[in-house]
C-alpha positions, 0 to 999 in steps of 0.5 A: 799751629799756624796763625790764620793771617798770612800777614800778621803785621798787616792787621786792622789794628796795626794800620790804625796805629800807623795811621795815628802815627802818621797823623801825629807826624803830619801835625808836628810838621805842620805846627813846626814848619808852616810859616806864621809870618806873612813876610816869609820868603817863598824859598823859606816856605819851600824849604820848610815844606821839603823838611816836612816831606822828608820827615814823613818820607823817613817815617814811611820808609821805616814802616815799610822796612819793618813790614818787609822784615816781617814778611821775609821772616814769614816767607822763610817759615812758609818755605820751611813748611813747604819743604817739610810737607814735600818730604812727608808727601814723598814718604807717604807716596812711597808707602802708599798702595797702588790703589791709593796712588791711582786715586791721587793721579785721578781725583774723583769729580764728586 
């Protein structure tokens, strides 16, 4: 039986989990890269900000890659299901009466 969600990995719970992970990464970046000393040069500050942004970017890219893999698998499953249903449809049409086929060609408006 198929699951009710087309995107099983994009659940509300999963989004909250990813949001919490992102907050942890940002907190880590701020604690470890934000300069405390008033004498720190502008270049050093820029480098630390860039390092923090790279850390966040790498986490996001990893999360996106995971999501893409899940979606690729789901697409493959759905394509297989479509193929199976098309085969079933062909068999059923081949064995249906002319009256039944006529009803399929002209669906009732009720």
